[in-house]
N, C-alpha and C positions, 0 to 999 in steps of 0.2 A: 389443264384448266382453260376454259374458253376465254378468248380475249374480251376485255370490256370495251364496248363501243358506247361513246357518250358525245353529246353535243359540244362542239368546239366553242368555248367562250371564256372570258376572263373570270377566274374564280376569286371573288372578292372576300372570301372567307380564309384564304391562305395568303401568306406573304408574297407580294409581287417581286419577281426577280428578273434580271436581264443579263445577257452576255454581250459584252461590248469590246470591240477592238479599236484602239486609238493608235494611229501611226503618224510619225512626224520625223523631221530632221532633228539631230541632236541639238538641244538647247532651246527648243521652242517652248517647252513647258509641260510635257506630257505628265511627268511625275507630280508637278505642282497641281495640275488639273485633277489628277487622281486624288490628291490630298484633300480637295474640296468635297469629296464624297463624305468625309467625316463630319462635314457641316450639314449633311442632309439626313433627316430623321429616317428616311426609308433605306438608307445605306449604311449608317453607322451602327456598330463599330466596324472600322476598316482594318484589315490586315494587309500590310504591304509585304509581298514576297519579293525581295530584292534579288534580281537575277544578274544585275550588271553594276552594282555599286552606286546606283543613282538615288537611293533613298535618303542620302544625306541632305537633299533638298528640303526634306520635311522635318529635320531634327528640331528646328526651332519651334515647331508646333507644340510638341510635348504631350499630345493627346492621342497618338496613334500607336498601334501595335505593329511590329515589324520583325521579319525573320530573313536571314540570308540563306539563299539556295543557289548554289553554283553548278549543280548537276541535276539531271533529270530525276535521279534517285532521290535527291534531297527535296525536290519539288513534290514528288510523289508522296513523301512522308508528310508534308504539310497538308496536301490535299486530302490524304487519308484521315488526318485528324479532323478536318472540317466535315468530310463526308460522314464520319462516325460520331459527330457532335461531341468530340472530346471536351472535357470540362475546361481545358486550357483555352479553347476557342468558342466557348458556349455563347458569348455575346456577339460574335462576329456575323455581320450581315453582308459584308462585301470582302472579297479577296482580290487583290491586285497582283497579277503576274507582270512585274515591271522589268522589261528588257528581254523579250523573247528572242530578238535577233541575236543578241550576244550569247544567250544560252545555246542556241543552235550552232553558232560558230565554235564555241568552246567544246561542245559535244563532238563536233567533227574533228577538231584538233586532238582531242583526247583519244578518239577512235583510231586515228592514224598512229599516234604515239604508242598506244597499247599494242597495236598489231606489230609494230616494229620491234617491240621487246621480245616477241616470240618468233619473229620471222626476219632473218638477217637480210632478206631481199626487199623488204619494205622500207620506204622512205618515211621517216617520222614526220616530215613536213609536207607530205603530199597525200591527198585523199584518193581513194579508188572507189569504184562503183559500190562495192560492198559496204564501205563506210557511210555512203549517202543513204543506202537502204536501211542500215541499222539505225542511224540517227533519225531518219524519217519515222520509222516505226516507234521509236522511243518518244519522240515528240508527239506523235498522234496519240499515244497512250495517255500522256498527261493532259492533252487538250480535250480528249473525250471524258476524262475524269472531271476536268474543270466544268465542262458543259453540263454534266449531270449533278453538280453540287446543289444543295438546297439554299444557296445564297447568290447574291449578285457576283458576277465575275467581270473584271476589267483586265484586258490584256494589252500591253504596249509593245510596239515594235518601231524600228526606224523605217524610213521610206527608201524606196529605190526608184531612181529616175531611169526610164528606158528611152534611149535616143535612137533616131533613124541611123541606118548604116551609111558610111561614106560610099559613094558609088564605086562598084567594082572591088570592094574590100569587105572584110568581116569586122572592121573597126567602127565603134560608135562615133557619130559626129556630134560631139558635145557643144559645138557652136550653134547647133539648131535647138529649137524648142523641143522638150521631151514629148514623145508620143504617148507615154503612160507614166503615172506616178502611183506606185503600188506598195503594199507592205513588203519590207525587206526581209523576206524569208524564202527558202528554196522554192524554185518554181514548181516542184512536185508536191510541196506541202501547201502552197499558197491557196489553191482552190478549196482544199478541204478546210483550212483555217477560216476562210471567208464564209464557208457554208455552215461551220459549227457555231458561229456567233449570230446573235440577232442583228447587231449593228456593227458595221465596219467603217469607221470614220477617219478622215485624214485632217490633221491639225497643222496649220501653217501660220507663220508670222509675216506680216506685211511691213517692210521697212518704211514705206511711204506714209502709212497711216499710223504706224506704231500699235496696231491692233492684231489680235489673234482671231483666226477664222477656223471653225470646225466644219469641214465639208461633210454633209450627211447623205449625199447621193452623187452619182457621177456628174462632174461638171468640167468640161474641157478634158485635159488628160488625167485629172484626178479620179482615182478608182475608189469609190465609197458606196455604201448601201445602208438602207434602213429597212428592216423587216416590218411589214404591215403598213398598208397605205394610210391607216388612221394615225399611226405614229409619225410616218414620214411627212404627213401634212402639217404636223406640229413642229417639226424640226426645220423651220424655214425662217427667213428674215427678209423684210422688204428693203432693198438697197437700190437707190436711184430709180425708184418707181417699179422695180422688178422684184417679184417674189422668188428668192433663190434658196436652194437647199443648203443653207449655211447658218450657223449660230455664231454671233460675234461675241468675242471675249467670254466664252462659256464658263460656267461652273456646274458642278453636278447637282446642286440644289435646283438650279434653273432647268437643267435637263430632266431631272426627275419630275419636276412640276409639269413639264410638257408631256411626259408619259402618263401622269395622273389625269391630265386633261383629255388625252386620247382615249384612255381606258376607263376613266371614272373610278379610279382606285384611290 
């Protein structure tokens, strides 16, 4: 069959969907932010796929669906249901993979432990190159499944701060300002993860102002991106006379409204 070539444009006759990565330090409020998607007509109903036990933040809402998934295999089962529009998830418009950093760590620990059960020379507490390759391929499989779903996808991770090295050593100098703040996922997986999503945003809390800031593009050491210049132009805020790639105290209804303005959907 010959490939279909068509004009690239927003199809207003089909549901608008987006793939979003939100990274922050623990406690900033990633899961709470994800919960606000249930308040957005373009994103509800929301299914929280709890990878690290953080969904208890949303228990008091009482209006969201949730499922625990502690292994890649369990995540695959959830994504398969959504991909095949199983009746149990027929109303779901958004799936949240909440806690990808923890899932990756657990898969690495399980890989070493499983290898040690059949190989007396293996240390159950230490990973080898083979473990990293296996886990990378498993994680890529679910990320590609998520990318191809017919619904919105939100993925959360922790952040990793990269510091300059102490002169003449291989030790990070944590007394200096970080040179980069990136999603806390393996270095081999991070570029692919950033490429698979439309938007990769970093979420921070400012103790001085008591406000939360969602960085939507690279700013200083923060690594973020927003796909499509029309969307990126909407994901800004004027702060002290400067237009910055930041959304202050964001919610998903506000974010989705900015998508609608950019694309006219």
